[in-house]
C-alpha positions in Angstrom: -49.1 16.5 28.0 -47.1 19.2 27.5 -47.9 21.5 24.2 -46.5 24.9 23.1 -48.8 28.1 21.7 -48.8 26.1 17.8 -49.9 22.5 19.8 -47.2 20.7 18.8 -46.2 18.3 21.7 -43.1 18.8 22.3 -42.7 14.6 21.4 -43.4 15.5 17.6 -40.5 18.0 17.6 -38.0 16.3 19.2 -38.5 13.0 16.3 -39.0 16.1 13.4 -35.5 16.4 14.6 -33.8 13.3 15.2 -35.1 12.5 11.8 -33.3 15.5 10.0 -30.3 14.5 11.6 -30.6 11.1 10.3 -30.7 12.1 6.9 -28.5 14.4 7.4 -26.2 11.9 8.8 -26.9 9.5 6.4 -26.6 11.9 3.3 -22.8 13.6 3.8 -21.1 10.5 2.9 -22.8 11.1 -0.6 -21.8 14.8 -0.6 -18.1 15.3 -0.1 -18.0 11.7 -1.0 -15.9 10.7 2.1 -15.9 7.0 0.9 -14.3 7.9 -1.7 -11.2 9.4 0.5 -11.1 6.8 2.9 -10.3 3.8 0.6 -8.0 5.9 -1.8 -6.1 6.4 1.7 -6.6 2.8 2.5 -4.9 2.2 -1.0 -1.6 4.2 0.0 -1.2 2.9 3.7 -1.2 -0.6 1.9 1.1 0.2 -0.9 3.2 2.2 1.5 3.5 -1.1 4.5 3.8 -3.1 0.9 7.0 -1.4 0.0 8.5 -1.9 3.3 7.6 -5.3 3.6 9.3 -5.7 0.7 12.7 -4.2 1.3 13.0 -5.8 4.4 12.5 -9.3 2.5 15.0 -8.3 0.3 17.7 -6.7 3.3 16.8 -10.3 5.1 16.1 -12.8 2.8 19.2 -11.1 -0.1 16.5 -11.8 -2.7 14.3 -10.8 -4.7 10.5 -10.2 -5.0 8.5 -10.4 -7.9 5.6 -11.3 -10.1 7.3 -13.5 -12.4 7.7 -16.0 -9.8 4.0 -15.5 -8.2 4.3 -13.6 -5.6 1.8 -11.3 -3.6 1.4 -10.2 -0.3 0.0 -13.5 0.5 4.3 -14.3 0.2 4.8 -11.8 2.6 1.9 -12.6 5.5 3.9 -16.2 5.4 7.1 -15.3 6.0 6.1 -12.8 8.2 6.3 -9.6 6.4 3.0 -8.3 7.0 0.6 -9.2 8.7 -2.1 -9.8 6.5 -2.7 -10.4 3.1 -3.9 -7.0 1.5 -6.1 -5.6 -1.8 -7.3 -2.4 -3.2 -11.0 -1.9 -1.3 -12.1 0.5 -3.7 -13.6 -2.5 -6.7 -14.3 -5.4 -3.6 -11.8 -8.8 -3.6 -9.3 -10.3 -5.2 -7.2 -7.0 -6.3 -3.7 -7.7 -5.6 -1.0 -5.0 -6.0 1.5 -5.9 -8.0 4.4 -6.0 -7.1 8.2 -6.0 -8.3 11.5 -5.9 -6.5 15.1 -6.7 -7.2 18.2 -5.4 -7.0 19.5 -2.6 -9.6 22.1 -4.8 -11.3 21.9 -8.1 -10.4 24.0 -11.3 -12.2 23.6 -15.0 -11.6 26.5 -17.0 -11.1 26.3 -20.6 -11.1 22.7 -19.9 -9.1 23.6 -17.7 -6.9 22.6 -13.9 -6.9 25.5 -11.4 -7.0 24.1 -7.8 -6.7 26.7 -6.1 -8.8 27.4 -2.3 -7.8 29.9 0.2 -8.2 32.0 0.9 -5.1 33.7 4.5 -4.6 36.5 4.1 -7.3 33.6 3.6 -9.9 34.6 -0.4 -10.2 32.1 -2.7 -10.5 32.1 -4.9 -7.5 30.1 -8.3 -6.7 28.2 -8.3 -3.5 28.6 -11.7 -1.2 25.6 -12.7 0.9 28.0 -11.7 3.6 28.5 -8.6 2.3 25.3 -8.1 2.0 24.4 -8.7 5.6 27.5 -6.0 6.7 25.8 -3.7 4.6 24.3 -1.3 6.0 20.4 -0.3 5.8 21.5 2.8 3.6 23.1 1.1 1.1 21.2 -1.0 0.3 18.7 1.0 -0.5 19.9 2.8 -2.8 20.7 -0.7 -4.6 16.9 -1.9 -4.9 14.1 -1.1 -6.7 10.6 -1.7 -5.2 7.5 -0.8 -7.3 4.2 -1.0 -5.9 0.9 -0.9 -7.8 -2.7 -0.8 -7.8 -4.6 -2.9 -9.8 -7.5 -1.1 -9.7 -4.6 1.8 -11.1 -3.4 0.2 -14.4 -7.3 -1.1 -15.3 -8.9 2.8 -14.9 -6.4 5.7 -14.5 -8.9 8.4 -14.8 -11.0 6.6 -12.3 -8.3 6.2 -9.3 -6.0 8.9 -10.6 -4.2 9.0 -6.7 -4.1 5.5 -5.9 -0.6 5.4 -6.6 2.1 6.1 -4.1 3.6 9.9 -3.4 6.8 10.2 -4.4 8.4 11.5 -0.8 7.8 8.1 0.1 9.8 6.5 -2.2 
Protein backbone atom coordinates (compact mmCIF):
# COMPACT_ATOMS: atom_id res chain seq x y z
CA UNK A 1 0.00 0.00 0.00
CA UNK A 2 1.29 3.47 -0.88
CA UNK A 3 1.85 5.72 2.14
CA UNK A 4 3.29 9.17 2.41
CA UNK A 5 5.79 10.16 5.10
CA UNK A 6 3.16 10.71 7.81
CA UNK A 7 1.46 7.40 7.35
CA UNK A 8 -1.75 8.46 5.57
CA UNK A 9 -2.79 6.29 2.69
CA UNK A 10 -3.83 7.92 -0.55
CA UNK A 11 -7.32 6.45 -0.06
CA UNK A 12 -7.80 8.28 3.23
CA UNK A 13 -6.72 11.57 1.65
CA UNK A 14 -9.11 11.08 -1.29
CA UNK A 15 -11.94 10.13 1.08
CA UNK A 16 -11.44 13.22 3.24
CA UNK A 17 -11.22 15.50 0.19
CA UNK A 18 -14.35 14.02 -1.38
CA UNK A 19 -16.22 14.44 1.93
CA UNK A 20 -15.20 18.10 2.14
CA UNK A 21 -16.23 18.71 -1.47
CA UNK A 22 -19.61 17.05 -0.81
CA UNK A 23 -20.23 19.24 2.26
CA UNK A 24 -19.27 22.35 0.27
CA UNK A 25 -21.55 21.44 -2.65
CA UNK A 26 -24.51 20.78 -0.33
CA UNK A 27 -23.94 23.99 1.66
CA UNK A 28 -23.39 26.25 -1.37
CA UNK A 29 -27.08 26.84 -2.30
CA UNK A 30 -27.94 27.71 1.29
CA UNK A 31 -24.94 29.98 1.69
CA UNK A 32 -25.64 32.06 -1.42
CA UNK A 33 -29.44 31.62 -1.35
CA UNK A 34 -29.37 30.33 -4.92
CA UNK A 35 -32.63 28.40 -4.63
CA UNK A 36 -34.63 31.52 -3.71
CA UNK A 37 -33.13 33.48 -6.64
CA UNK A 38 -33.96 30.62 -8.99
CA UNK A 39 -37.58 30.49 -7.78
CA UNK A 40 -37.91 34.27 -8.13
CA UNK A 41 -36.62 34.11 -11.71
CA UNK A 42 -39.03 31.24 -12.45
CA UNK A 43 -41.96 33.22 -11.01
CA UNK A 44 -41.14 36.32 -13.09
CA UNK A 45 -40.70 34.14 -16.17
CA UNK A 46 -44.11 32.54 -15.51
CA UNK A 47 -45.73 35.97 -15.23
CA UNK A 48 -44.14 37.09 -18.51
CA UNK A 49 -45.44 33.95 -20.26
CA UNK A 50 -48.92 34.51 -18.79
CA UNK A 51 -48.85 38.16 -19.90
CA UNK A 52 -48.02 37.14 -23.48
CA UNK A 53 -50.67 34.39 -23.44
CA UNK A 54 -53.40 36.77 -22.19
CA UNK A 55 -52.34 39.30 -24.82
CA UNK A 56 -52.67 36.68 -27.58
CA UNK A 57 -55.98 35.49 -26.10
CA UNK A 58 -57.38 39.02 -26.24
CA UNK A 59 -55.94 39.73 -29.70
CA UNK A 60 -57.41 36.59 -31.23
CA UNK A 61 -60.71 36.37 -29.38
CA UNK A 62 -61.52 40.06 -28.94
CA UNK A 63 -62.73 39.40 -25.41
CA UNK A 64 -61.58 40.23 -21.93
CA UNK A 65 -59.79 37.74 -19.70
CA UNK A 66 -60.60 38.21 -16.06
CA UNK A 67 -60.86 36.54 -12.71
CA UNK A 68 -64.50 37.51 -12.14
CA UNK A 69 -65.38 34.71 -14.56
CA UNK A 70 -62.99 32.45 -12.60
CA UNK A 71 -60.49 32.32 -15.45
CA UNK A 72 -56.91 31.33 -14.64
CA UNK A 73 -53.92 29.72 -16.31
CA UNK A 74 -55.83 26.45 -16.72
CA UNK A 75 -58.17 28.29 -19.13
CA UNK A 76 -55.17 29.55 -21.09
CA UNK A 77 -53.83 25.99 -21.26
CA UNK A 78 -57.22 24.56 -22.27
CA UNK A 79 -57.56 27.09 -25.11
CA UNK A 80 -53.99 26.47 -26.31
CA UNK A 81 -52.40 29.78 -25.32
CA UNK A 82 -50.15 28.14 -22.67
CA UNK A 83 -48.49 24.75 -22.80
CA UNK A 84 -48.97 24.07 -19.07
CA UNK A 85 -50.73 25.45 -16.00
CA UNK A 86 -48.37 27.88 -14.29
CA UNK A 87 -48.17 28.49 -10.53
CA UNK A 88 -45.70 30.37 -8.38
CA UNK A 89 -42.94 27.88 -7.42
CA UNK A 90 -42.25 29.49 -4.05
CA UNK A 91 -44.81 28.37 -1.45
CA UNK A 92 -46.35 25.23 -2.89
CA UNK A 93 -49.07 23.91 -5.20
CA UNK A 94 -52.22 25.93 -5.69
CA UNK A 95 -50.58 29.37 -5.83
CA UNK A 96 -52.47 30.62 -8.89
CA UNK A 97 -51.53 33.95 -10.39
CA UNK A 98 -54.07 36.77 -10.31
CA UNK A 99 -54.75 37.68 -13.94
CA UNK A 100 -56.83 40.50 -15.36
CA UNK A 101 -56.96 41.33 -19.04
CA UNK A 102 -59.36 44.09 -19.97
CA UNK A 103 -59.91 46.65 -22.65
CA UNK A 104 -58.99 50.23 -21.81
CA UNK A 105 -62.55 51.39 -22.40
CA UNK A 106 -65.08 48.75 -23.36
CA UNK A 107 -68.78 49.02 -23.93
CA UNK A 108 -71.38 46.25 -24.01
CA UNK A 109 -74.06 46.86 -26.65
CA UNK A 110 -76.85 44.31 -26.81
CA UNK A 111 -74.60 41.51 -25.61
CA UNK A 112 -71.79 42.28 -28.07
CA UNK A 113 -68.59 43.76 -26.70
CA UNK A 114 -67.28 46.80 -28.48
CA UNK A 115 -64.12 48.68 -27.71
CA UNK A 116 -64.21 52.44 -27.66
CA UNK A 117 -61.01 54.32 -28.36
CA UNK A 118 -60.00 57.73 -29.60
CA UNK A 119 -59.46 57.93 -33.32
CA UNK A 120 -57.06 60.32 -35.10
CA UNK A 121 -59.44 63.24 -34.59
CA UNK A 122 -59.75 62.54 -30.85
CA UNK A 123 -63.33 61.31 -31.11
CA UNK A 124 -64.49 58.12 -29.45
CA UNK A 125 -65.03 55.27 -31.86
CA UNK A 126 -66.62 51.85 -31.42
CA UNK A 127 -64.65 48.99 -32.92
CA UNK A 128 -66.45 45.96 -34.28
CA UNK A 129 -65.06 42.42 -34.35
CA UNK A 130 -64.11 42.78 -38.02
CA UNK A 131 -62.28 46.06 -37.41
CA UNK A 132 -60.51 44.50 -34.41
CA UNK A 133 -59.21 41.62 -36.52
CA UNK A 134 -57.92 44.06 -39.15
CA UNK A 135 -56.06 46.21 -36.60
CA UNK A 136 -52.32 45.93 -36.18
CA UNK A 137 -50.99 44.46 -32.95
CA UNK A 138 -49.34 47.79 -32.09
CA UNK A 139 -52.73 49.52 -32.03
CA UNK A 140 -54.28 46.64 -30.08
CA UNK A 141 -51.55 46.88 -27.42
CA UNK A 142 -52.63 50.45 -26.72
CA UNK A 143 -56.22 49.35 -26.16
CA UNK A 144 -55.68 46.57 -23.60
CA UNK A 145 -54.64 46.53 -19.97
CA UNK A 146 -53.13 43.33 -18.58
CA UNK A 147 -52.26 42.78 -14.95
CA UNK A 148 -50.50 39.62 -13.74
CA UNK A 149 -49.74 39.37 -10.02
CA UNK A 150 -47.99 36.73 -7.97
CA UNK A 151 -50.17 35.39 -5.15
CA UNK A 152 -47.22 35.27 -2.79
CA UNK A 153 -46.36 38.93 -3.45
CA UNK A 154 -49.98 39.84 -2.68
CA UNK A 155 -50.03 37.83 0.58
CA UNK A 156 -46.43 38.41 1.73
CA UNK A 157 -45.02 41.55 0.04
CA UNK A 158 -42.12 41.86 2.49
CA UNK A 159 -41.03 38.26 1.96
CA UNK A 160 -41.33 38.29 -1.86
CA UNK A 161 -40.63 41.85 -3.05
CA UNK A 162 -39.09 40.69 -6.36
CA UNK A 163 -42.11 38.66 -7.49
CA UNK A 164 -43.39 41.39 -9.84
CA UNK A 165 -43.29 41.96 -13.57
CA UNK A 166 -40.59 44.46 -14.49
CA UNK A 167 -41.91 47.78 -15.86
CA UNK A 168 -39.70 47.35 -18.92
CA UNK A 169 -41.63 44.21 -19.87
CA UNK A 170 -45.08 45.80 -20.01
